[in-house]
Each structure stands twice: as structure tokens, then as C-alpha cells.
C-alpha positions as CSV (number, residue, x, y, z in Angstrom):
1,M,30.1,30.6,10.8
2,D,32.5,32.3,8.8
3,K,35.9,33.8,10.5
4,T,35.3,37.4,10.2
5,K,37.4,40.2,9.6
6,V,37.6,40.9,13.4
7,D,38.7,37.4,14.5
8,D,41.6,38.2,12.1
9,S,42.2,41.9,13.3
10,L,42.2,40.3,17.0
11,L,44.3,37.7,16.1
12,E,46.6,40.1,14.6
13,M,46.3,42.1,17.8
14,I,48.3,39.6,20.0
15,K,50.4,37.9,17.8
16,P,53.6,40.1,18.4
17,K,52.7,38.9,22.2
18,I,52.3,34.9,21.5
19,E,55.9,35.3,19.9
20,E,57.7,36.9,22.3
21,I,55.9,34.2,25.0
22,E,57.1,31.5,22.4
23,K,60.6,32.4,23.2
24,K,59.8,33.3,26.8
25,F,59.3,29.6,26.8
26,G,61.4,28.8,24.5
27,S,64.4,29.5,26.7
28,E,62.2,28.2,29.6
29,Q,61.9,31.6,31.5
30,K,59.2,31.8,34.2
31,L,55.5,33.1,32.2
32,T,53.9,35.8,33.8
33,Q,50.0,35.9,34.7
34,E,49.6,38.1,31.6
35,D,51.3,35.7,29.7
36,I,49.3,32.7,30.2
37,N,46.5,34.7,29.4
38,T,46.9,35.3,26.3
39,L,48.0,31.6,25.4
40,L,44.8,30.8,26.8
41,L,43.2,33.7,24.9
42,K,45.0,32.5,21.5
43,S,43.7,29.1,22.7
44,Q,40.5,30.2,23.2
45,F,40.2,31.4,19.9
46,N,41.5,28.2,18.1
47,H,38.7,26.3,20.0
48,I,36.1,28.6,18.6
49,N,37.6,28.8,15.2
50,H,37.5,25.1,15.7
51,L,33.8,24.9,16.9
52,D,33.2,27.4,14.1
53,M,33.8,24.4,11.3
54,K,32.3,22.1,13.4
55,L,28.9,24.3,13.3
56,N,29.1,24.8,9.6
57,E,30.0,21.2,8.5
58,V,26.8,20.4,10.9
59,T,24.8,23.3,9.4
60,Q,25.8,21.9,5.9
61,D,24.4,18.5,6.9
62,V,21.4,19.3,8.0
63,A,20.9,21.6,5.2
64,S,21.8,18.0,3.0
65,L,19.8,16.2,4.7
66,K,16.8,18.6,4.4
67,S,17.1,18.4,0.9
68,S,17.5,15.0,0.7
69,F,14.3,15.1,3.2
70,K,12.3,17.1,0.5
71,D,13.0,14.8,-2.3
72,L,12.0,12.0,0.1
73,T,8.5,13.5,0.5
74,M,8.5,14.5,-3.4
75,D,9.1,10.5,-4.1
76,F,6.7,9.4,-0.8
77,N,3.7,12.1,-2.8
78,R,4.9,10.3,-6.5
79,L,4.2,7.0,-5.0
80,E,0.8,7.7,-3.2
81,N,-0.4,9.4,-6.0
82,K,0.6,6.6,-8.6
83,L,-0.8,4.1,-5.7
84,T,-4.0,6.2,-5.9
85,L,-4.3,5.9,-9.6
86,D,-3.7,1.9,-9.4
87,I,-6.4,1.4,-6.5
88,K,-8.6,3.2,-9.0
89,D,-7.8,1.4,-11.7
90,L,-8.2,-1.8,-9.7
91,T,-11.7,-0.7,-8.8
92,L,-12.5,-0.1,-12.4
93,D,-11.2,-3.4,-13.5
94,F,-12.9,-5.3,-10.3
95,N,-16.4,-3.1,-11.2
96,R,-16.3,-4.4,-14.8
97,L,-15.5,-8.3,-13.7
98,E,-18.2,-7.9,-11.5
99,N,-20.5,-6.6,-14.1
100,K,-19.7,-9.5,-16.5
101,V,-19.7,-12.3,-13.9
102,D,-22.8,-10.9,-13.1
103,T,-24.7,-10.9,-16.3
104,R,-23.2,-14.5,-17.0
105,I,-25.1,-15.6,-14.0
106,S,-28.1,-14.0,-15.0
107,K,-27.9,-15.7,-18.4
108,L,-26.7,-18.7,-17.2
109,E,-29.9,-18.4,-14.4
110,N,-32.5,-18.2,-17.7
111,K,-30.5,-21.2,-19.4
112,V,-31.3,-23.3,-16.2
113,D,-34.9,-22.0,-15.6
114,T,-35.4,-22.8,-19.1
115,K,-34.0,-26.3,-19.2
116,I,-36.1,-26.5,-16.1
117,S,-39.3,-25.4,-17.6
118,Q,-38.9,-27.7,-20.3
119,L,-37.9,-31.0,-18.0
120,E,-41.0,-29.9,-16.6
121,I,-42.9,-30.2,-19.4
122,T,-41.7,-33.2,-20.8
123,I,-42.5,-34.9,-16.8
124,E,-45.9,-33.5,-17.2
125,K,-46.3,-34.9,-20.6
126,A,-45.1,-38.6,-20.0
127,M,-46.9,-38.2,-16.7
128,N,-50.2,-37.3,-18.9
129,R,-49.6,-40.1,-21.0
130,N,-48.5,-42.7,-18.7
131,L,-52.1,-41.9,-16.9
132,K,-54.1,-42.2,-20.0
133,Q,-52.1,-45.4,-20.7
134,T,-53.0,-46.6,-17.3
135,L,-56.7,-45.4,-17.4
136,Y,-56.8,-47.4,-20.6
137,V,-55.6,-50.4,-19.3
138,M,-57.6,-50.5,-16.4
139,G,-60.9,-49.7,-18.6
140,F,-60.2,-52.3,-20.6
141,F,-59.9,-54.9,-18.0
142,L,-63.0,-53.2,-16.2
143,V,-64.8,-54.0,-19.8
144,V,-63.0,-57.8,-19.8
145,I,-64.0,-58.5,-16.3
146,K,-67.6,-56.7,-16.4
147,G,-68.1,-58.8,-19.9
148,F,-67.0,-62.0,-17.8
149,D,-69.7,-61.5,-15.4
150,F,-71.8,-60.6,-17.9
151,L,-71.5,-64.0,-19.2
152,E,-71.2,-65.8,-15.9
153,K,-74.9,-64.8,-15.9
154,F,-75.5,-65.8,-19.5
155,I,-74.2,-69.2,-18.8
156,K,-76.0,-70.1,-15.8
């Protein structure tokens, strides 16, 4: 709060009386109750003026804090917006990566399935070939054994 014209007018009104009281006090004369009241009034004006100056300082500090808080709020909002955009970008990147991984896994599964099928076919062919060879060998031995039986009966 700034000093008003009323404050200055009141101080001007008591200024002559204050000067008179200061002379009295300087010459060590006794002060009357009215003199003391006038000194107290001047002291109260000084005190109020001092408090007004402090209040002005506090008001300015509060206004500065409000401004700083607004700036901080704007900075926070900008940071929040940036983080939101960064999270969206990361989510998109993660989704793209996930799709790539899924695609590669599917391709790998297809290759593995193809290799397994080829291996099964190869094993089946090998088993069939071995079975045929075993049957041929067994048939040959059967013919040979029957041939010996026949020769034995024929020779007796």
C-alpha cells in the first residue's frame, strides 16, 4: 500500500507539535500527556508506514511467485504433452517391432514345419527302403531254407 495524501496531511498537521515536543525534551522539560500521545501518534504513523512497506514487499513477492508458478505450470504442461507424444511414439514403435517379430516367427515356424515335413518324408522313404530290403533278404533266406528242405527230401 502506498502512502496517501491523507497520511502526509496528518503528519504535516502534527509536525509543528512534534518539533515543539523535541525542543521540550532536549531542554529536559517535563512532557505532558498530550505530548506523549502526540509522540505515540507519530510513532504509530512510522510503524504503519513501515508495515505498509513490508506489505508492499510481500505483495510483490506473492505476485512474483504467482508469475513463477504460472511459468512452472506452463513448463509442466509442455513436459506432460511431450511425454504423452513420446509415449505414443514408443507405443507405435513397440507395435511395429512386435509385428516384425510376429512376422519373423511365423516365417521361422513355416520353415521349421517345412523342414520337419521334409525330414518325415526322408525318414519314411528310408524306412520303406529298409523294410523292402529286409523283406527281400527274408524272402531270399526263406527260399534258400525251403530249397535246402526240398533238397534234403529229394536226397533221402
